[in-house]
NUBAMAR-677898 format. One record per atom (N, C-alpha, C): residue in one letter; residue number from 1; atom name; x, y, z; chain. Coordinates in pm, whole numbers, plus 32768, in hexadecimal, padded with zeros to 4 digits. Layout:
! NUBAMAR-677898
+----+-----+----+------+------+------+----+
| aa |   i | at |   xx |   yy |   zz | ch |
+----+-----+----+------+------+------+----+
|  a | NUM | CA |    X |    Y |    Z |  A |
...
+----+-----+----+------+------+------+----+
//
This chain:
! NUBAMAR-677898
+----+-----+----+------+------+------+----+
| aa |   i | at |   xx |   yy |   zz | ch |
+----+-----+----+------+------+------+----+
|  m |   1 |  N | D561 | 5DF3 | BA37 |  A |
|  m |   1 | CA | D553 | 5E54 | B9CB |  A |
|  m |   1 |  C | D5C9 | 5EB5 | B9D3 |  A |
|  t |   2 |  N | D609 | 5ECB | B962 |  A |
|  t |   2 | CA | D67C | 5F24 | B95F |  A |
|  t |   2 |  C | D64F | 5FB5 | B95B |  A |
|  e |   3 |  N | D6AE | 600F | B972 |  A |
|  e |   3 | CA | D68F | 609D | B970 |  A |
|  e |   3 |  C | D65F | 60CA | B8E6 |  A |
|  a |   4 |  N | D69C | 6093 | B87D |  A |
|  a |   4 | CA | D674 | 60B6 | B7F4 |  A |
|  a |   4 |  C | D5E3 | 608B | B7D9 |  A |
|  q |   5 |  N | D5BE | 6016 | B80A |  A |
|  q |   5 | CA | D535 | 5FE5 | B7F7 |  A |
|  q |   5 |  C | D4D1 | 603C | B842 |  A |
|  i |   6 |  N | D4F9 | 6069 | B8B9 |  A |
|  i |   6 | CA | D4A2 | 60C0 | B908 |  A |
|  i |   6 |  C | D48D | 6144 | B8C0 |  A |
|  k |   7 |  N | D4F7 | 617D | B888 |  A |
|  k |   7 | CA | D4EB | 61FA | B83E |  A |
|  k |   7 |  C | D491 | 61E9 | B7C4 |  A |
|  l |   8 |  N | D49F | 6177 | B781 |  A |
|  l |   8 | CA | D44E | 615A | B70C |  A |
|  l |   8 |  C | D3B9 | 6152 | B732 |  A |
|  k |   9 |  N | D39B | 610A | B79D |  A |
|  k |   9 | CA | D311 | 60FD | B7CC |  A |
|  k |   9 |  C | D2D9 | 6184 | B7F8 |  A |
|  r |  10 |  N | D32B | 61D4 | B838 |  A |
|  r |  10 | CA | D301 | 6258 | B865 |  A |
|  r |  10 |  C | D2DE | 62B0 | B7EC |  A |
|  t |  11 |  N | D332 | 62AB | B784 |  A |
|  t |  11 | CA | D319 | 62F8 | B70B |  A |
|  t |  11 |  C | D297 | 62CA | B6C8 |  A |
|  e |  12 |  N | D281 | 6246 | B6C2 |  A |
|  e |  12 | CA | D206 | 6211 | B688 |  A |
|  e |  12 |  C | D18C | 6242 | B6D6 |  A |
|  s |  13 |  N | D196 | 623E | B759 |  A |
|  s |  13 | CA | D127 | 626A | B7AE |  A |
|  s |  13 |  C | D10A | 62FF | B79B |  A |
|  i |  14 |  N | D173 | 634F | B797 |  A |
|  i |  14 | CA | D161 | 63E0 | B786 |  A |
|  i |  14 |  C | D120 | 63FD | B6FE |  A |
|  l |  15 |  N | D151 | 63BB | B696 |  A |
|  l |  15 | CA | D118 | 63D2 | B610 |  A |
|  l |  15 |  C | D087 | 63A4 | B609 |  A |
|  k |  16 |  N | D066 | 6338 | B64D |  A |
|  k |  16 | CA | CFDC | 6306 | B64C |  A |
|  k |  16 |  C | CF7D | 636C | B68A |  A |
|  e |  17 |  N | CFAE | 63BC | B6E7 |  A |
|  e |  17 | CA | CF5C | 6425 | B724 |  A |
|  e |  17 |  C | CF5D | 64A5 | B6D1 |  A |
|  l |  18 |  N | CFD1 | 64C9 | B69B |  A |
|  l |  18 | CA | CFE0 | 6548 | B656 |  A |
|  l |  18 |  C | CFA0 | 654B | B5CB |  A |
|  i |  19 |  N | CFA4 | 64DD | B583 |  A |
|  i |  19 | CA | CF70 | 64DD | B4FA |  A |
|  i |  19 |  C | CEDA | 64FD | B4F7 |  A |
|  p |  20 |  N | CE86 | 64C1 | B54D |  A |
|  p |  20 | CA | CDF9 | 64EA | B54D |  A |
|  p |  20 |  C | CDE6 | 657E | B571 |  A |
|  e |  21 |  N | CE39 | 65B1 | B5CC |  A |
|  e |  21 | CA | CE32 | 6640 | B5ED |  A |
|  e |  21 |  C | CE53 | 6695 | B573 |  A |
|  a |  22 |  N | CEBC | 666C | B52B |  A |
|  a |  22 | CA | CEE4 | 66B6 | B4B3 |  A |
|  a |  22 |  C | CE76 | 66B0 | B449 |  A |
|  l |  23 |  N | CE39 | 663B | B439 |  A |
|  l |  23 | CA | CDCD | 662D | B3D6 |  A |
|  l |  23 |  C | CD57 | 6685 | B3FA |  A |
|  s |  24 |  N | CD39 | 6690 | B47B |  A |
|  s |  24 | CA | CCC7 | 66E2 | B4A4 |  A |
|  s |  24 |  C | CCE3 | 6778 | B493 |  A |
|  s |  25 |  N | CD62 | 679D | B48C |  A |
|  s |  25 | CA | CD84 | 682B | B47A |  A |
|  s |  25 |  C | CD80 | 6855 | B3E7 |  A |
|  l |  26 |  N | CD74 | 67F5 | B38B |  A |
|  l |  26 | CA | CD70 | 6815 | B2FD |  A |
|  l |  26 |  C | CCE3 | 6842 | B2D4 |  A |
|  n |  27 |  N | CCDB | 6888 | B264 |  A |
|  n |  27 | CA | CC5B | 68BD | B235 |  A |
|  n |  27 |  C | CC03 | 6855 | B1F2 |  A |
|  d |  28 |  N | CC3A | 67E5 | B1C9 |  A |
|  d |  28 | CA | CBEF | 677D | B183 |  A |
|  d |  28 |  C | CBA0 | 6728 | B1E6 |  A |
|  n |  29 |  N | CB1C | 6735 | B1E7 |  A |
|  n |  29 | CA | CAC8 | 66EC | B247 |  A |
|  n |  29 |  C | CACC | 6656 | B232 |  A |
|  r |  30 |  N | CAE7 | 6628 | B1B8 |  A |
|  r |  30 | CA | CAEC | 6597 | B19E |  A |
|  r |  30 |  C | CB5E | 6557 | B1EE |  A |
|  l |  31 |  N | CBCA | 65A0 | B201 |  A |
|  l |  31 | CA | CC3D | 6569 | B24A |  A |
|  l |  31 |  C | CC24 | 6564 | B2E0 |  A |
|  h |  32 |  N | CBC2 | 65AF | B310 |  A |
|  h |  32 | CA | CBA1 | 65AC | B39E |  A |
|  h |  32 |  C | CB66 | 6526 | B3C8 |  A |
|  e |  33 |  N | CB2A | 64DF | B368 |  A |
|  e |  33 | CA | CAE5 | 6461 | B385 |  A |
|  e |  33 |  C | CB42 | 63E8 | B386 |  A |
|  v |  34 |  N | CBBF | 63FA | B35C |  A |
|  v |  34 | CA | CC1C | 638A | B350 |  A |
|  v |  34 |  C | CC51 | 6365 | B3DB |  A |
|  n |  35 |  N | CC4C | 62E3 | B3FA |  A |
|  n |  35 | CA | CC7E | 62B1 | B47A |  A |
|  n |  35 |  C | CD04 | 626B | B467 |  A |
|  v |  36 |  N | CD64 | 628D | B4BB |  A |
|  v |  36 | CA | CDE7 | 624E | B4B8 |  A |
|  v |  36 |  C | CDE2 | 61D0 | B50F |  A |
|  v |  37 |  N | CDFF | 615D | B4D2 |  A |
|  v |  37 | CA | CDFC | 60DE | B51A |  A |
|  v |  37 |  C | CE83 | 60C3 | B55C |  A |
|  e |  38 |  N | CEED | 60D7 | B50E |  A |
|  e |  38 | CA | CF72 | 60B6 | B540 |  A |
|  e |  38 |  C | CFDB | 6106 | B4F2 |  A |
|  v |  39 |  N | D04C | 611C | B533 |  A |
|  v |  39 | CA | D0BF | 615D | B4F2 |  A |
|  v |  39 |  C | D138 | 6104 | B509 |  A |
|  k |  40 |  N | D17E | 60E2 | B49D |  A |
|  k |  40 | CA | D1F9 | 6093 | B4A6 |  A |
|  k |  40 |  C | D26C | 60E8 | B472 |  A |
|  v |  41 |  N | D2CF | 60FF | B4C8 |  A |
|  v |  41 | CA | D342 | 6152 | B4A6 |  A |
|  v |  41 |  C | D3B9 | 60F7 | B487 |  A |
|  s |  42 |  N | D408 | 611C | B421 |  A |
|  s |  42 | CA | D47E | 60CD | B3FC |  A |
|  s |  42 |  C | D4E8 | 60DA | B469 |  A |
|  k |  43 |  N | D54B | 6080 | B466 |  A |
|  k |  43 | CA | D5B3 | 607F | B4CD |  A |
|  k |  43 |  C | D5FB | 6104 | B4DB |  A |
|  g |  44 |  N | D61A | 6143 | B46B |  A |
|  g |  44 | CA | D662 | 61C2 | B470 |  A |
|  g |  44 |  C | D608 | 6239 | B48A |  A |
|  r |  45 |  N | D587 | 6220 | B49A |  A |
|  r |  45 | CA | D521 | 6286 | B4B1 |  A |
|  r |  45 |  C | D51D | 62EE | B441 |  A |
|  s |  46 |  N | D53E | 62C3 | B3C7 |  A |
|  s |  46 | CA | D539 | 631F | B356 |  A |
|  s |  46 |  C | D4B7 | 630E | B307 |  A |
|  d |  47 |  N | D477 | 629B | B314 |  A |
|  d |  47 | CA | D3F9 | 6280 | B2CE |  A |
|  d |  47 |  C | D393 | 6248 | B331 |  A |
|  a |  48 |  N | D314 | 6263 | B313 |  A |
|  a |  48 | CA | D2A9 | 622D | B366 |  A |
|  a |  48 |  C | D232 | 620A | B30D |  A |
|  k |  49 |  N | D1FA | 6193 | B322 |  A |
|  k |  49 | CA | D180 | 616B | B2DD |  A |
|  k |  49 |  C | D10C | 6184 | B33A |  A |
|  v |  50 |  N | D0A9 | 61CA | B307 |  A |
|  v |  50 | CA | D032 | 61EB | B354 |  A |
|  v |  50 |  C | CFC0 | 6196 | B31E |  A |
|  y |  51 |  N | CF8C | 613E | B372 |  A |
|  y |  51 | CA | CF1F | 60E6 | B34A |  A |
|  y |  51 |  C | CE9A | 6124 | B373 |  A |
|  l |  52 |  N | CE3E | 612B | B313 |  A |
|  l |  52 | CA | CDBD | 616D | B328 |  A |
|  l |  52 |  C | CD4D | 6107 | B328 |  A |
|  d |  53 |  N | CCDF | 6129 | B36B |  A |
|  d |  53 | CA | CC6B | 60D1 | B375 |  A |
|  d |  53 |  C | CC18 | 60DB | B2F5 |  A |
|  p |  54 |  N | CC07 | 606C | B2AB |  A |
|  p |  54 | CA | CBBF | 6070 | B22B |  A |
|  p |  54 |  C | CB29 | 6059 | B237 |  A |
|  d |  55 |  N | CAF4 | 6044 | B2AF |  A |
|  d |  55 | CA | CA6A | 6016 | B2C0 |  A |
|  d |  55 |  C | CA01 | 6072 | B284 |  A |
|  y |  56 |  N | CA13 | 60F3 | B288 |  A |
|  y |  56 | CA | C9AA | 6150 | B25F |  A |
|  y |  56 |  C | C9B7 | 617F | B1CE |  A |
|  f |  57 |  N | CA19 | 614B | B185 |  A |
|  f |  57 | CA | CA34 | 617D | B0FF |  A |
|  f |  57 |  C | CA37 | 610B | B09A |  A |
|  d |  58 |  N | C9FB | 6125 | B024 |  A |
|  d |  58 | CA | CA09 | 60C3 | AFB9 |  A |
|  d |  58 |  C | CA8F | 60DA | AF72 |  A |
|  e |  59 |  N | CAAC | 6084 | AF11 |  A |
|  e |  59 | CA | CB30 | 6089 | AED2 |  A |
|  e |  59 |  C | CB4B | 610E | AE8A |  A |
|  k |  60 |  N | CAE5 | 6145 | AE4B |  A |
|  k |  60 | CA | CAF4 | 61C4 | AE04 |  A |
|  k |  60 |  C | CB14 | 6235 | AE67 |  A |
|  e |  61 |  N | CACB | 6239 | AED6 |  A |
|  e |  61 | CA | CAE5 | 629F | AF3D |  A |
|  e |  61 |  C | CB6F | 628D | AF7B |  A |
|  q |  62 |  N | CB99 | 6211 | AF90 |  A |
|  q |  62 | CA | CC1C | 61F6 | AFC8 |  A |
|  q |  62 |  C | CC89 | 622F | AF6E |  A |
|  n |  63 |  N | CC7E | 6219 | AEEB |  A |
|  n |  63 | CA | CCE1 | 624E | AE8E |  A |
|  n |  63 |  C | CCE3 | 62E6 | AE90 |  A |
|  r |  64 |  N | CC6D | 6322 | AE96 |  A |
|  r |  64 | CA | CC64 | 63B5 | AE9B |  A |
|  r |  64 |  C | CCA4 | 63EA | AF1C |  A |
|  l |  65 |  N | CC88 | 63A8 | AF8B |  A |
|  l |  65 | CA | CCC1 | 63D3 | B00A |  A |
|  l |  65 |  C | CD58 | 63C4 | B00D |  A |
|  l |  66 |  N | CD8B | 6357 | AFD4 |  A |
|  l |  66 | CA | CE1C | 6344 | AFD0 |  A |
|  l |  66 |  C | CE60 | 63B2 | AF7F |  A |
|  k |  67 |  N | CE21 | 63DC | AF12 |  A |
|  k |  67 | CA | CE58 | 644B | AEC4 |  A |
|  k |  67 |  C | CE5A | 64CB | AF15 |  A |
|  q |  68 |  N | CDEC | 64E7 | AF5D |  A |
|  q |  68 | CA | CDE4 | 655E | AFB0 |  A |
|  q |  68 |  C | CE4C | 655A | B021 |  A |
|  l |  69 |  N | CE5C | 64E5 | B05C |  A |
|  l |  69 | CA | CEBD | 64D6 | B0C9 |  A |
|  l |  69 |  C | CF4B | 64EA | B097 |  A |
|  n |  70 |  N | CF68 | 64B7 | B021 |  A |
|  n |  70 | CA | CFEE | 64CA | AFE8 |  A |
|  n |  70 |  C | D00A | 655D | AFCA |  A |
|  k |  71 |  N | CFA2 | 65A6 | AFA1 |  A |
|  k |  71 | CA | CFB2 | 6636 | AF8B |  A |
|  k |  71 |  C | CFC7 | 667F | B00E |  A |
|  a |  72 |  N | CF83 | 6652 | B076 |  A |
|  a |  72 | CA | CF8A | 6694 | B0F8 |  A |
|  a |  72 |  C | CFFF | 6664 | B14D |  A |
|  r |  73 |  N | D049 | 65FF | B11E |  A |
|  r |  73 | CA | D0B6 | 65C5 | B16B |  A |
|  r |  73 |  C | D11A | 662C | B1A0 |  A |
|  p |  74 |  N | D14B | 668A | B14E |  A |
|  p |  74 | CA | D1AA | 66EC | B185 |  A |
|  p |  74 |  C | D170 | 673F | B1F8 |  A |
|  l |  75 |  N | D0F0 | 6761 | B1EF |  A |
|  l |  75 | CA | D0B0 | 67AE | B25A |  A |
|  l |  75 |  C | D0A5 | 675B | B2DA |  A |
|  i |  76 |  N | D085 | 66DB | B2CA |  A |
|  i |  76 | CA | D078 | 6683 | B33F |  A |
|  i |  76 |  C | D101 | 666F | B381 |  A |
|  e |  77 |  N | D168 | 6659 | B330 |  A |
|  e |  77 | CA | D1EF | 6648 | B366 |  A |
|  e |  77 |  C | D21D | 66C8 | B3AC |  A |
|  d |  78 |  N | D200 | 673A | B371 |  A |
|  d |  78 | CA | D225 | 67BB | B3AD |  A |
|  d |  78 |  C | D1DF | 67CF | B433 |  A |
|  y |  79 |  N | D15F | 67A8 | B43A |  A |
|  y |  79 | CA | D113 | 67B2 | B4B7 |  A |
|  y |  79 |  C | D155 | 675D | B524 |  A |
|  c |  80 |  N | D17B | 66E4 | B501 |  A |
|  c |  80 | CA | D1BB | 6689 | B562 |  A |
|  c |  80 |  C | D242 | 66C0 | B591 |  A |
|  m |  81 |  N | D290 | 66F5 | B533 |  A |
|  m |  81 | CA | D314 | 672D | B557 |  A |
|  m |  81 |  C | D305 | 67A2 | B5B7 |  A |
|  k |  82 |  N | D2AB | 67FC | B596 |  A |
|  k |  82 | CA | D299 | 6874 | B5EA |  A |
|  k |  82 |  C | D263 | 684F | B673 |  A |
|  d |  83 |  N | D204 | 67F1 | B678 |  A |
|  d |  83 | CA | D1C8 | 67CC | B6F7 |  A |
|  d |  83 |  C | D22D | 678B | B755 |  A |
|  q |  84 |  N | D284 | 6736 | B71E |  A |
|  q |  84 | CA | D2E4 | 66ED | B771 |  A |
|  q |  84 |  C | D36C | 672F | B77A |  A |
|  g |  85 |  N | D384 | 6797 | B728 |  A |
|  g |  85 | CA | D407 | 67D8 | B727 |  A |
|  g |  85 |  C | D472 | 6782 | B6E7 |  A |
|  w |  86 |  N | D448 | 6729 | B68D |  A |
|  w |  86 | CA | D4A6 | 66D1 | B648 |  A |
|  w |  86 |  C | D4F2 | 671F | B5DE |  A |
|  f |  87 |  N | D56B | 66F1 | B5C0 |  A |
|  f |  87 | CA | D5BB | 6729 | B553 |  A |
|  f |  87 |  C | D581 | 66FE | B4CD |  A |
|  r |  88 |  N | D552 | 6680 | B4C8 |  A |
|  r |  88 | CA | D50F | 664E | B450 |  A |
|  r |  88 |  C | D4A9 | 65E5 | B47B |  A |
|  c |  89 |  N | D44A | 65D1 | B422 |  A |
|  c |  89 | CA | D3DE | 6571 | B43B |  A |
|  c |  89 |  C | D3F0 | 64FC | B3DB |  A |
|  p |  90 |  N | D3CC | 6483 | B403 |  A |
|  p |  90 | CA | D3D2 | 6414 | B3A4 |  A |
|  p |  90 |  C | D37A | 6431 | B32A |  A |
|  k |  91 |  N | D3A5 | 6403 | B2B7 |  A |
|  k |  91 | CA | D355 | 6413 | B23D |  A |
|  k |  91 |  C | D2DE | 63B4 | B248 |  A |
|  l |  92 |  N | D268 | 63EB | B243 |  A |
|  l |  92 | CA | D1EE | 639E | B257 |  A |
|  l |  92 |  C | D1BB | 6364 | B1D3 |  A |
|  t |  93 |  N | D193 | 62E6 | B1D7 |  A |
|  t |  93 | CA | D14B | 62A9 | B168 |  A |
|  t |  93 |  C | D0CA | 6270 | B1A1 |  A |
|  f |  94 |  N | D05F | 6283 | B157 |  A |
|  f |  94 | CA | CFDA | 625C | B187 |  A |
|  f |  94 |  C | CFA8 | 61E3 | B13C |  A |
|  e |  95 |  N | CF6A | 6186 | B187 |  A |
|  e |  95 | CA | CF2E | 610D | B150 |  A |
|  e |  95 |  C | CEB0 | 60ED | B1A0 |  A |
|  f |  96 |  N | CE4F | 60B2 | B15C |  A |
|  f |  96 | CA | CDDC | 6080 | B1A5 |  A |
|  f |  96 |  C | CDFB | 5FF4 | B1D6 |  A |
|  d |  97 |  N | CDDC | 5FDA | B254 |  A |
|  d |  97 | CA | CDFD | 5F5B | B295 |  A |
|  d |  97 |  C | CD99 | 5EF0 | B26D |  A |
|  e |  98 |  N | CDC9 | 5E8E | B223 |  A |
|  e |  98 | CA | CD73 | 5E21 | B1F4 |  A |
|  e |  98 |  C | CD7B | 5DA8 | B250 |  A |
|  h |  99 |  N | CDCB | 5DAF | B2B9 |  A |
|  h |  99 | CA | CDE0 | 5D3D | B312 |  A |
|  h |  99 |  C | CD5D | 5D0E | B352 |  A |
|  f | 100 |  N | CD0D | 5D6C | B382 |  A |
|  f | 100 | CA | CC90 | 5D48 | B3C7 |  A |
|  f | 100 |  C | CC31 | 5D03 | B366 |  A |
|  q | 101 |  N | CC26 | 5D35 | B2EB |  A |
|  q | 101 | CA | CBCD | 5CF7 | B289 |  A |
|  q | 101 |  C | CBFD | 5C6B | B265 |  A |
|  k | 102 |  N | CC7F | 5C58 | B259 |  A |
|  k | 102 | CA | CCB6 | 5BD4 | B23A |  A |
|  k | 102 |  C | CC97 | 5B72 | B2AC |  A |
|  t | 103 |  N | CCA4 | 5BA2 | B326 |  A |
|  t | 103 | CA | CC86 | 5B4E | B399 |  A |
|  t | 103 |  C | CBF4 | 5B24 | B39A |  A |
|  q | 104 |  N | CB9B | 5B82 | B379 |  A |
|  q | 104 | CA | CB0C | 5B61 | B373 |  A |
|  q | 104 |  C | CAF0 | 5AF9 | B307 |  A |
|  r | 105 |  N | CB2F | 5B06 | B295 |  A |
|  r | 105 | CA | CB1B | 5AA5 | B228 |  A |
|  r | 105 |  C | CB4A | 5A1A | B252 |  A |
|  i | 106 |  N | CBBB | 5A13 | B296 |  A |
|  i | 106 | CA | CBF0 | 5993 | B2C4 |  A |
|  i | 106 |  C | CB90 | 5953 | B328 |  A |
|  e | 107 |  N | CB5C | 59A4 | B384 |  A |
|  e | 107 | CA | CAFE | 5970 | B3E7 |  A |
|  e | 107 |  C | CA7F | 593C | B3A3 |  A |
|  e | 108 |  N | CA4F | 5985 | B33C |  A |
|  e | 108 | CA | C9D9 | 5958 | B2F2 |  A |
|  e | 108 |  C | C9F4 | 58D3 | B2AC |  A |
|  l | 109 |  N | CA6C | 58C3 | B274 |  A |
|  l | 109 | CA | CA90 | 5845 | B233 |  A |
|  l | 109 |  C | CA94 | 57D2 | B297 |  A |
|  f | 110 |  N | CACA | 57EC | B30E |  A |
|  f | 110 | CA | CACE | 5785 | B375 |  A |
|  f | 110 |  C | CA40 | 575D | B3A0 |  A |
|  k | 111 |  N | C9E7 | 57BD | B3AB |  A |
|  k | 111 | CA | C95D | 579E | B3CF |  A |
|  k | 111 |  C | C919 | 574C | B362 |  A |
|  k | 112 |  N | C936 | 576F | B2E6 |  A |
|  k | 112 | CA | C8FE | 5726 | B274 |  A |
|  k | 112 |  C | C930 | 5696 | B273 |  A |
|  i | 113 |  N | C9AF | 5684 | B28C |  A |
|  i | 113 | CA | C9EB | 55FE | B290 |  A |
|  i | 113 |  C | C9AF | 55AE | B304 |  A |
|  e | 114 |  N | C99D | 55EE | B375 |  A |
|  e | 114 | CA | C963 | 55AB | B3EA |  A |
|  e | 114 |  C | C8D7 | 557A | B3CC |  A |
|  k | 115 |  N | C886 | 55CC | B387 |  A |
|  k | 115 | CA | C7FE | 55A4 | B365 |  A |
|  k | 115 |  C | C7FE | 552D | B305 |  A |
|  e | 116 |  N | C85C | 552D | B2A6 |  A |
|  e | 116 | CA | C864 | 54C1 | B244 |  A |
|  e | 116 |  C | C88D | 543E | B284 |  A |
|  i | 117 |  N | C8E0 | 5447 | B2E9 |  A |
|  i | 117 | CA | C911 | 53CE | B32F |  A |
|  i | 117 |  C | C89F | 5390 | B380 |  A |
|  q | 118 |  N | C84C | 53E1 | B3BB |  A |
|  q | 118 | CA | C7E1 | 53AC | B412 |  A |
|  q | 118 |  C | C774 | 5371 | B3C4 |  A |
+----+-----+----+------+------+------+----+
//
């Protein structure tokens, strides 16, 4: 692993810890319930995608939360900068992680196929 990759992973790890702290410091109680699954930072560390756990929210709530998170993004970035003493924070974009649900659907399809074969 190169030094640049190590720095990238370190930044991802720090953001994964700091973003929930920042969300809990906000006045909106709905944002306190959001769980961060993963953070992926771009090579230049100028952008970061924050993947959220969709399990407890329906599609309407997810859209509402994404709007709230986008409004709160500058506050969250500011919290991260101040906490770490960074000159700038990666620009955060929020998405609900659909990977786990897709994996479950695929497993269900495999089980269905297995039953049909037998």
